[in-house]
C-alpha positions in Angstrom: -9.1 37.6 29.2 -9.1 35.8 32.5 -9.6 32.0 32.6 -13.0 31.3 34.0 -12.1 28.2 36.0 -9.5 29.8 38.3 -9.7 32.7 40.8 -8.0 36.0 40.2 -5.4 36.8 42.8 -4.0 40.2 43.5 -1.3 39.6 46.2 1.7 38.7 44.0 4.7 37.7 46.0 6.9 36.4 43.2 9.0 39.5 42.9 9.3 42.2 40.2 9.7 41.5 36.5 13.2 42.1 35.4 13.5 41.6 31.6 16.7 39.9 30.5 16.1 39.3 26.8 13.4 40.6 24.4 12.8 38.0 21.7 10.0 39.7 19.8 8.6 43.2 20.1 5.9 45.3 18.5 5.1 48.6 20.2 6.8 47.1 23.3 7.9 43.6 24.4 5.7 40.8 23.1 7.8 37.7 23.8 10.6 38.0 26.3 12.6 36.2 29.1 12.6 37.7 32.5 13.9 37.0 36.0 11.1 36.9 38.5 12.3 36.3 42.0 14.4 33.1 41.8 12.8 31.9 38.6 13.5 32.5 34.9 10.2 32.9 33.0 9.2 33.1 29.4 6.5 35.7 28.8 4.2 35.9 25.8 1.5 38.7 25.4 -1.9 37.2 24.9 -4.2 40.3 25.1 -4.1 44.1 25.6 -5.9 46.2 28.1 -6.3 49.9 28.6 -3.9 50.2 31.5 -2.1 46.8 31.4 -1.6 43.8 29.2 -2.1 40.1 29.8 0.9 37.8 29.5 1.1 34.0 29.7 4.3 33.2 31.7 5.9 29.8 32.2 9.2 28.6 33.7 11.9 28.2 31.1 15.6 27.4 30.7 18.5 28.0 28.3 17.8 25.0 26.2 14.2 26.0 25.5 15.1 29.7 24.8 18.0 28.7 22.5 15.7 26.3 20.5 13.0 29.0 20.3 15.5 31.7 19.2 17.1 29.4 16.6 13.8 28.3 15.0 14.0 24.7 16.2 11.0 25.0 18.6 7.7 26.7 18.2 6.4 29.3 20.5 3.6 27.0 21.5 6.2 24.3 22.4 8.2 26.7 24.5 5.0 27.7 26.4 3.5 24.2 26.8 4.7 23.5 30.3 3.2 21.7 33.3 2.1 25.0 34.9 1.9 28.6 34.1 0.6 32.0 35.2 -1.7 34.4 33.4 -0.5 37.8 34.5 -2.0 41.3 34.1 0.9 43.8 34.2 2.3 47.0 32.7 5.7 45.4 33.2 6.3 47.6 36.2 3.5 46.4 38.6 1.4 43.3 38.6 -2.3 44.0 38.9 -3.5 40.4 39.1 -2.6 36.8 38.2 -4.0 33.3 37.9 -2.1 30.1 38.7 -2.8 27.6 35.9 -2.1 23.8 35.8 -1.4 21.9 32.6 -4.4 21.8 30.4 -6.0 24.9 31.9 -4.2 27.3 29.5 -4.4 25.3 26.3 -6.6 28.1 24.8 -3.9 30.6 25.5 -1.2 28.8 23.6 -0.3 29.9 20.1 -1.1 27.9 17.0 1.0 24.7 16.6 4.2 24.6 14.5 4.5 28.4 14.3 8.1 29.6 14.8 8.8 32.8 16.7 10.2 34.2 13.4 8.4 33.6 10.1 11.6 32.8 8.2 11.8 29.4 9.9 8.5 28.1 8.6 7.0 25.1 10.3 8.9 23.9 13.3 8.4 21.2 16.0 6.2 21.7 19.1 8.5 19.7 21.4 12.1 19.9 22.5 12.5 16.2 21.9 11.7 16.7 18.2 13.9 19.8 18.0 17.0 18.0 19.3 16.5 14.7 17.5 18.1 13.2 14.4 14.7 11.9 13.4 11.4 11.9 15.3 7.8 10.9 14.9 5.0 12.6 16.9 1.6 10.9 17.0 -1.4 13.1 17.6 -5.0 12.0 18.2 -7.6 10.9 20.7 -5.5 7.9 21.8 -2.8 10.1 23.3 -4.7 13.0 24.9 -4.4 14.1 28.5 -0.8 12.9 28.9 -1.8 9.2 28.9 -1.0 6.6 26.3 -2.6 3.1 26.1 0.1 0.4 26.6 -0.9 -1.3 23.3 -0.4 1.9 21.4 2.9 2.7 23.1 4.3 -0.8 22.5 3.2 -0.9 18.8 4.7 2.5 18.0 8.0 1.8 19.8 8.4 -1.5 17.9 7.4 0.1 14.6 9.9 3.0 15.2 12.7 0.6 16.2 12.1 -1.5 13.0 12.1 1.7 10.9 15.4 3.0 12.3 17.2 -0.3 11.8 16.0 -0.5 8.2 15.9 3.0 7.0 19.0 4.5 8.7 21.4 1.5 8.7 24.7 2.5 7.0 25.5 0.7 3.7 28.7 -0.7 5.2 26.8 -2.6 7.9 24.2 -4.3 5.6 26.2 -7.5 5.1 25.6 -10.5 7.2 24.9 -9.7 10.8 26.9 -6.5 10.9 23.7 -4.6 11.6 24.2 -5.5 15.3 27.0 -3.0 15.5 24.5 -0.2 14.9 22.1 1.5 17.4 20.6 4.9 18.3 20.0 6.6 21.6 16.4 7.5 22.3 15.2 10.7 23.8 12.7 10.2 26.7 9.3 9.6 25.2 6.8 12.5 25.6 3.3 11.3 26.4 1.1 14.4 26.1 1.3 13.6 22.5 3.4 10.5 21.8 6.9 11.6 20.6 9.5 9.0 19.7 12.8 10.7 18.9 16.1 9.1 17.9 19.3 10.9 18.5 22.5 10.5 16.4 23.4 6.9 15.6 26.0 5.0 17.7 28.3 2.3 16.7 30.1 -0.5 18.5 33.6 0.6 17.6 35.4 -2.1 19.6 33.6 -5.0 17.8 33.8 -3.2 14.4 37.6 -3.0 14.9 37.7 -6.8 15.4 35.8 -7.6 12.2 37.9 -8.4 9.1 35.1 -7.5 6.8 34.9 -4.0 8.3 38.6 -3.4 8.3 39.2 0.3 7.4 35.6 1.3 8.2 35.6 4.1 10.8 32.7 5.7 12.8 33.0 9.0 10.8 32.3 7.1 7.6 29.4 5.3 9.2 27.9 8.5 10.5 28.1 10.0 7.0 26.4 7.0 5.6 23.6 7.1 8.2 23.1 10.8 7.4 22.9 10.0 3.7 20.3 7.3 4.4 18.3 9.8 6.4 18.5 12.4 3.6 17.3 9.7 1.1 14.4 8.9 3.4 13.4 12.6 3.7 13.6 13.1 -0.1 11.3 10.1 -0.7 8.9 11.3 2.0 8.7 14.7 0.3 8.2 13.1 -3.1 5.4 10.9 -1.7 3.5 13.8 -0.1 4.0 16.0 -3.2 2.5 13.3 -5.5 -0.5 12.8 -3.3 -1.0 16.6 -3.1 -0.8 16.9 -6.9 -2.7 13.8 -8.0 -4.6 12.7 -5.0 -3.0 9.3 -5.1 0.3 7.3 -5.6 0.9 5.9 -9.0 1.5 2.2 -9.4 5.0 2.8 -10.7 5.8 4.9 -7.6 4.5 2.2 -5.3 6.6 -0.5 -7.0 9.8 1.7 -7.2 9.5 2.8 -3.6 8.1 -0.4 -2.0 11.0 -0.6 0.4 10.5 3.0 1.6 6.7 2.4 2.1 7.3 -0.9 3.9 9.8 0.7 6.3 7.1 3.2 7.3 4.7 0.4 8.1 2.9 1.1 11.4 4.3 4.6 11.7 1.6 6.1 9.5 -1.6 5.4 11.6 -4.7 3.9 10.1 -8.2 5.2 10.8 -8.9 2.6 13.5 -6.0 3.6 15.7 -7.5 6.9 17.0 -4.4 8.7 15.8 -5.3 11.4 13.3 -1.9 12.9 12.5 1.8 12.1 12.5 4.5 14.7 12.4 8.0 13.7 11.1 11.0 15.7 11.9 14.5 15.2 10.4 17.8 17.1 11.1 20.1 16.9 8.1 23.0 18.4 10.1 22.3 21.9 8.8 18.5 22.4 8.8 15.6 21.0 10.7 12.8 19.7 8.5 9.2 19.0 9.5 6.3 17.3 7.6 2.8 16.8 8.8 0.9 13.7 7.5 -2.8 13.7 8.0 -6.1 13.4 6.1 -5.9 12.1 2.6 -2.1 11.9 2.7 -2.2 9.6 5.7 -5.0 7.4 4.2 -3.3 7.1 0.8 0.0 6.0 2.3 -1.8 3.4 4.5 -3.7 2.1 1.5 -0.5 1.8 -0.5 1.2 -0.1 2.3 -1.6 -2.6 2.3 -1.4 -3.0 -1.4 2.3 -3.7 -1.6 2.1 -6.5 0.9 0.9 -8.6 -2.1 3.9 -7.7 -4.3 6.1 -10.5 -5.7 9.3 -10.7 -3.7 11.9 -13.1 -5.1 15.5 -14.1 -4.8 17.4 -14.5 -8.1 20.8 -16.0 -8.8 22.5 -15.1 -12.0 25.6 -13.6 -13.7 26.0 -9.9 -14.5 26.0 -9.4 -18.2 25.8 -5.6 -18.4 26.4 -2.6 -16.1 24.7 0.7 -17.0 26.5 3.5 -15.1 24.3 6.2 -16.6 21.0 4.6 -15.5 22.5 3.2 -12.3 21.4 -0.4 -13.1 22.8 -3.8 -14.1 21.4 -6.8 -15.9 21.8 -10.4 -14.8 21.1 -13.6 -16.7 19.9 -16.6 -14.8 20.2 -20.4 -15.5 17.1 -20.2 -17.7 18.7 -17.5 -19.8 16.1 -15.0 -18.6 17.4 -11.5 -18.3 16.5 -9.2 -15.4 17.3 -5.5 -15.0 18.3 -4.8 -11.4 17.6 -1.5 -9.8 18.8 0.0 -6.5 19.1 3.4 -4.8 21.6 5.5 -6.9 23.9 6.1 -3.9 24.2 2.3 -3.3 24.9 1.6 -6.9 27.6 4.4 -7.1 29.3 3.0 -4.0 29.4 -0.6 -5.4 30.5 0.7 -8.8 33.2 2.8 -7.4 34.5 -0.2 -5.4 34.5 -2.3 -8.7 32.1 -4.7 -7.2 29.8 -4.7 -10.2 31.4 -6.2 -13.4 30.5 -8.6 -16.2 30.8 -12.2 -15.4 30.3 -11.8 -11.6 27.8 -14.2 -10.1 25.3 -12.6 -7.6 22.3 -13.5 -5.5 19.8 -10.7 -5.0 16.4 -10.3 -3.4 13.8 -7.7 -4.2 10.4 -6.9 -5.8 10.0 -8.8 -9.0 8.0 -7.5 -12.0 7.5 -9.8 -15.0 7.9 -8.0 -18.4 7.8 -9.2 -22.0 11.4 -8.4 -23.0 13.3 -8.2 -19.8 12.1 -8.6 -16.2 12.8 -6.1 -13.5 13.9 -6.4 -9.8 13.9 -3.6 -7.3 16.7 -4.8 -4.9 15.6 -5.0 -1.2 18.6 -5.8 1.0 22.3 -6.5 0.4 23.7 -8.2 -2.7 25.5 -11.5 -2.1 28.5 -11.8 -4.4 29.2 -15.5 -5.2 32.6 -15.3 -6.9 
């Protein structure tokens, strides 16, 4: 069980193992926290011997142990530390040990994404993902060994910033330049595999209070809207991956209907020439932590769809609302040429405008979105805020 590259030492001076919490046991402790000298260590059994067992031990802290216990962090993530020890012990005496640096005990780490308790399913491998509102982790040859090329880092940070501003911006801040009142705090990037993690959104409350247009809008409502935007994104991501799994592709209708969603992901789903083979997406909806792994055919299908939709017809139309269909969540406008167009938007956005009596017959609007020419009535998937002209 010993690691070949390092010497086996017998003179342990770290102190006795005093178990403070057993996290998993099977015929004895398997995963546990112990005080060893002045250090708190996380132990995980890696092999059994006749007289003693082999444990991988790493320094830990309350944050890591809590995340592991609550199913927010995988056992691999909790053990993946800068240094560790492979210890042969019967939990009373230490027969031998090896001091291991980062990278020397990779083969001793458990499988990725596996929670300590099976009821939690797939979970993140980093604390940054576990504590984030939303996070992307990029895995592949380009980010191995704790080093990231500057070009890759710059591209992914820019792509992630653009995604957050578009996908999570609350509805109330989509008018004019109100988007500048919205921001997110970033967790420190993790370079061993590039992790970009956004914490909860923040809002410039002082400047919002000075805005007449935003009178009555409070941070609590904005946080709720940002959370709803995040849940909408997560739902669309699941639908995307499910359709690829079931059919091997994305239908043309799906690509047209979800062009905004696919465009927002531009750059965050790596292409084959980036030396990034997988991206892991983590989202915290306030109650549960969700994880999706995008690789192989899923990754290539999304990248191909993004390239295709770049050629879609984006137009701005000006017209008068002639019908509002609350059941379908759509409205119809007629332009100066008497051409009718059905306008479609996310259901939550339609409901909010409809509840505020913003959509009614005779109102003149300017809208931008993906245009589809049809025989009887054209169709426009709205991308961006609606400008009301009267």
